[in-house]
C-alpha positions in Angstrom: 112.5 78.5 136.6 115.5 79.8 134.7 114.9 81.3 131.2 115.8 79.2 128.2 119.2 80.3 126.7 119.3 81.9 123.2 121.2 78.8 121.9 118.4 76.4 123.2 115.7 78.7 121.7 117.4 78.7 118.4 117.9 74.9 118.5 114.2 74.4 119.3 113.1 76.8 116.5 115.3 75.0 114.0 114.0 71.6 115.0 110.4 72.8 114.7 111.1 74.2 111.2 112.8 71.0 110.1 109.9 68.9 111.4 107.4 71.2 109.6 109.4 70.9 106.3 109.3 67.1 106.6 105.6 67.2 107.2 105.2 69.5 104.2 107.2 67.1 102.0 105.0 64.2 103.2 101.8 66.1 102.4 103.1 67.1 98.9 104.1 63.5 98.2 101.0 61.7 99.4 98.0 64.0 99.7 95.3 64.0 96.9 94.9 67.3 95.0 91.2 68.2 94.6 89.5 71.0 92.6 85.8 71.3 93.2 82.9 73.6 92.4 81.8 74.5 95.9 79.5 77.5 95.4 77.7 79.2 92.5 74.9 81.7 91.9 73.6 84.6 89.8 73.1 88.3 90.5 71.6 91.4 89.0 73.9 94.3 88.3 73.2 97.8 86.9 76.0 100.3 86.1 76.1 103.0 88.7 75.2 100.7 91.6 77.6 98.6 93.6 76.7 95.0 93.8 78.2 92.9 96.6 78.3 89.1 96.4 79.2 87.0 99.5 80.4 83.5 99.2 81.4 80.8 101.7 84.2 78.3 101.2 83.7 74.6 101.9 85.0 73.3 105.2 87.0 70.6 103.5 90.7 69.9 102.9 93.9 71.9 103.1 93.0 75.0 101.0 95.6 76.1 98.4 93.6 78.7 96.4 90.2 79.6 94.9 89.2 80.3 91.3 86.3 82.7 90.7 84.6 82.4 87.4 82.3 85.2 86.3 80.1 85.2 83.2 77.6 87.6 81.7 76.4 89.6 78.7 77.1 93.3 78.0 75.1 95.6 75.8 74.1 99.2 75.4 71.5 101.4 73.7 71.1 101.4 69.9 73.5 103.7 68.0 75.9 103.9 70.9 79.1 101.9 71.7 81.1 100.7 74.7 84.9 100.6 74.3 87.0 98.4 76.6 89.5 100.3 78.8 93.2 99.3 79.2 92.2 96.9 82.0 89.0 95.7 80.4 86.8 93.1 82.1 89.0 92.7 85.2 87.9 96.2 86.2 84.3 94.9 86.5 85.5 93.6 89.9 86.4 96.7 92.0 87.1 94.7 95.2 87.8 91.1 96.3 88.0 90.1 100.0 89.0 86.9 101.6 88.6 86.5 105.4 89.9 83.3 106.9 88.3 81.2 109.6 90.1 83.1 112.3 88.5 86.4 111.1 91.7 87.7 109.5 91.3 89.7 106.3 94.0 88.2 104.1 92.9 89.7 100.7 91.4 93.1 100.1 92.2 94.3 96.7 91.0 94.8 93.1 90.3 92.4 90.3 93.1 93.7 88.1 95.6 93.4 91.0 94.8 89.8 91.5 94.9 89.1 87.8 98.3 90.8 87.3 99.6 89.1 90.4 98.6 85.7 88.9 100.4 86.7 85.7 103.6 87.7 87.5 103.7 84.5 89.6 103.3 82.2 86.6 105.7 84.2 84.4 103.1 84.5 81.7 99.6 86.1 81.2 97.3 84.1 83.4 94.9 81.8 81.5 95.6 83.5 78.2 96.1 81.5 75.0 98.6 82.4 72.4 97.1 83.2 69.0 98.5 83.4 65.4 99.6 87.0 65.7 102.0 86.1 68.5 103.8 83.5 66.5 101.7 80.3 66.7 101.5 78.8 63.3 100.1 75.2 63.8 97.7 73.6 61.5 96.5 71.3 64.3 94.2 74.0 65.6 96.2 75.0 68.6 95.4 78.6 69.7 92.7 80.7 71.4 89.6 78.5 70.8 87.5 78.8 74.0 85.5 81.9 75.0 87.3 82.7 78.2 89.9 85.3 79.3 89.3 87.2 76.1 87.9 90.7 75.9 84.6 91.6 74.2 86.1 94.2 71.9 83.9 97.2 71.1 80.3 96.6 72.0 77.9 98.1 69.5 74.4 98.9 70.8 71.9 96.2 69.9 74.6 93.5 69.5 75.2 91.9 72.8 78.5 90.4 73.7 79.0 87.4 76.1 82.1 87.1 78.3 83.7 84.8 80.8 86.8 85.4 82.9 88.5 83.7 85.8 90.3 85.3 88.8 92.7 83.4 91.1 92.3 84.1 94.8 95.5 82.6 96.2 95.9 81.1 99.7 99.4 79.5 99.4 102.6 80.7 98.0 103.0 77.9 95.3 102.1 74.3 94.7 105.5 73.3 96.1 105.3 75.6 99.1 102.3 75.3 101.5 103.1 78.5 103.3 99.8 80.4 104.0 97.7 77.2 103.6 94.5 76.7 105.6 93.3 73.4 107.0 89.5 73.8 106.7 88.3 70.5 108.3 86.4 72.1 111.1 82.9 73.4 111.8 83.3 76.2 114.3 83.9 79.0 111.7 84.1 79.6 108.0 86.3 81.0 105.4 84.5 83.9 103.8 84.9 85.5 100.3 83.3 88.6 98.8 83.5 90.4 95.6 82.0 93.8 94.5 80.9 94.7 91.0 82.4 98.1 90.1 79.7 100.8 90.4 81.7 102.8 87.9 82.4 100.0 85.4 81.3 102.3 82.6 82.3 106.0 82.3 81.9 108.8 79.8 84.3 111.6 79.2 86.0 110.9 82.5 89.1 109.1 83.8 88.7 105.5 82.8 91.6 104.0 84.8 89.3 102.2 87.2 86.6 101.4 84.6 85.9 98.5 82.3 84.4 100.4 79.5 84.0 103.9 78.2 80.7 104.9 76.7 80.3 107.0 73.5 77.7 109.2 75.2 76.5 109.9 78.7 75.9 106.7 80.6 72.3 107.6 81.2 71.9 107.9 77.4 74.0 104.9 76.3 72.3 102.7 78.9 74.9 100.1 79.4 73.6 96.8 80.7 75.1 93.7 82.2 72.8 90.7 82.2 72.8 87.0 82.7 75.5 87.5 85.4 76.6 84.3 87.1 79.5 83.3 89.3 81.1 80.0 90.3 83.6 79.5 93.1 86.1 76.6 92.7 88.2 75.4 95.7 91.6 74.0 95.1 92.7 71.8 98.1 94.6 68.8 99.3 92.8 65.8 100.9 93.8 62.6 102.6 96.6 64.3 104.6 98.9 62.1 106.7 97.4 61.2 110.0 99.2 61.0 113.4 98.8 58.4 116.1 96.1 60.6 117.7 93.9 60.2 114.6 94.2 63.9 113.5 95.9 65.2 110.4 99.5 66.2 110.7 100.0 69.8 109.6 103.1 71.8 108.7 102.9 74.2 111.6 105.7 76.6 110.5 103.9 77.0 107.1 100.4 77.5 108.3 101.6 80.1 110.8 101.9 82.5 107.9 99.1 84.2 105.9 99.5 85.2 102.2 98.0 88.7 101.8 97.0 90.9 98.9 96.2 94.5 99.9 95.6 97.6 97.7 96.5 101.0 99.4 95.5 104.3 97.9 98.4 106.8 98.3 96.5 109.6 96.8 97.8 112.6 94.9 101.5 112.6 94.2 103.8 115.7 94.1 105.7 116.2 90.9 109.5 116.5 91.2 109.4 115.2 94.7 110.2 111.8 96.4 106.8 110.5 97.4 107.4 107.9 100.1 105.4 104.9 101.3 106.7 103.1 104.3 106.2 99.4 104.2 104.7 98.0 107.4 107.2 95.9 109.4 107.1 92.2 110.0 105.9 91.5 106.4 107.8 89.5 103.7 107.1 91.0 100.3 107.0 88.9 97.1 105.7 91.7 94.8 104.6 95.4 94.9 102.6 96.9 92.1 102.3 100.6 91.6 99.1 101.6 89.8 99.9 105.1 88.5 96.8 106.9 87.2 98.1 110.1 85.5 94.9 111.1 83.7 95.4 112.8 80.3 99.2 112.6 80.3 100.0 112.4 76.6 103.7 112.1 76.1 105.7 108.9 75.7 104.6 106.1 78.0 106.6 106.1 81.2 108.2 109.5 80.6 106.2 111.0 83.4 108.2 108.9 86.0 111.7 109.9 86.9 112.4 106.8 89.1 111.1 104.3 91.5 113.2 103.2 94.5 113.3 100.8 97.3 115.1 102.6 100.1 116.0 101.7 103.7 116.2 104.3 106.4 116.3 107.1 103.8 119.9 106.3 102.9 120.4 102.7 101.7 119.0 102.2 98.2 118.2 98.5 97.5 116.7 99.0 94.0 116.3 102.0 91.7 114.7 101.9 88.2 113.4 104.4 85.6 110.3 103.3 83.8 112.1 101.8 80.8 114.6 99.7 82.8 111.7 98.4 84.9 109.8 97.5 81.8 112.8 95.4 80.7 112.8 93.6 84.1 109.2 92.8 83.7 109.6 91.6 80.1 112.4 89.2 81.2 109.9 87.7 83.7 106.7 87.6 81.7 107.7 88.3 78.1 105.1 91.1 77.9 104.6 94.6 79.3 102.3 95.6 82.1 99.4 97.8 81.0 100.4 101.4 80.1 99.3 104.2 77.8 99.5 107.9 77.3 96.7 110.0 75.8 95.5 113.6 76.1 92.0 112.9 75.0 89.2 113.1 77.6 88.1 109.7 78.7 91.3 108.0 77.6 93.6 105.9 79.7 96.9 107.5 80.8 99.4 106.0 83.2 100.7 102.5 83.8 101.4 99.7 86.2 104.9 99.2 87.6 105.7 95.8 89.0 108.5 95.4 91.6 109.2 91.7 91.8 111.0 90.1 94.7 110.1 86.4 94.3 113.6 85.2 93.8 114.6 86.9 97.1 111.6 88.2 99.1 111.9 91.6 100.7 111.7 91.1 104.5 110.8 94.2 106.5 111.8 94.3 110.1 111.1 96.8 112.9 114.7 98.1 113.2 114.7 100.3 110.1 112.1 101.8 107.8 111.8 100.4 104.3 110.2 102.9 101.8 108.9 102.7 98.3 109.9 106.0 96.7 107.9 107.2 93.7 109.2 110.3 91.9 106.9 111.6 89.0 108.2 114.5 86.9 104.7 115.3 85.8 101.4 115.1 87.6 98.9 115.9 84.9 95.7 116.5 86.8 94.1 116.8 90.2 92.8 113.2 89.8 96.2 111.7 89.2 96.7 109.2 92.0 98.9 106.3 93.0 97.7 102.9 94.4 100.1 100.3 95.6 99.2 96.6 95.4 101.0 94.6 98.0 101.6 90.8 98.0 103.3 89.6 101.1 103.5 86.9 103.8 102.4 87.9 107.3 103.3 85.8 110.4 99.8 85.4 111.8 100.6 82.7 114.4 103.9 82.9 116.1 
């Protein structure tokens, strides 16, 4: 049998994509959005010990995302204090994983990466209410009234503080784009989720970049406690999808062939005054890259320890290049606020920042023909513990 010509192959692919887009439009117009509490539970956590909680999604509907709500109470020994770090409660979750029903690990990242990703996507801080200090002056009572997505502030021993925060675990690209979605109406396998409570959620006189609180004395003395810990998993999905003549749901095949992935990669110690390169894996389409720069005890102006960040193809073609201040302007134009950043020479104080490289208006597609590198050039690496992590948000063609 003769091989199909390139023209015929292209025509077939175009027809398939067009048909899939039509199916997607039909689903978005007629399917019923559903948000349900599908799982909940409680757990015991002690600072210094990792706690892993496994959850199972519900085998219902076309899954768009999950919301993970975590509540608890924090306290410490009398006469001591716990002070929130720059990342606060989101650093209670050191790892979140989502493995789909085909046993593909789509999400393997930190709580703070998921939170900042949700902020970037929505063009505003995720789930955060504006308060009077940011310009709201409305006598109707509009403002931050509900005890969620707010920090505890300093916790003084003997005076417990309650908290609740919500993380989004995304499955699709956007409500108007079903790319990455999962049709869960089957019984042969399950979509699995997992989160890990940070074993180093509280630190003393040490690098707090990955912690939620710093203690005023040795952890064994301050005795931080997290009690009444509960979790609730909500599943956001579409139901009553269009049905074909065979009685089965009609699915947008081109869209569900892709998987939306969040991955956090530790690039380790960086070399000052050098171009430190990270080669992006091929065949991925990137919406966002976040550089988590932990430069412990760097105490000059925020961002002045970074010479530039570049996106470079084949070591020659520079797609983007920013210094820290220009990049901060780009982020402000998207979200209206800065990413977390600070500089402090004191032991146990946060130093470093988060640098967000946003490609949502024109995703960065990496092919196999040339290497695409993220280039990070710090002019100062303050200590042996100064490291760089890169949080990746990308689409991966899982089913061709």
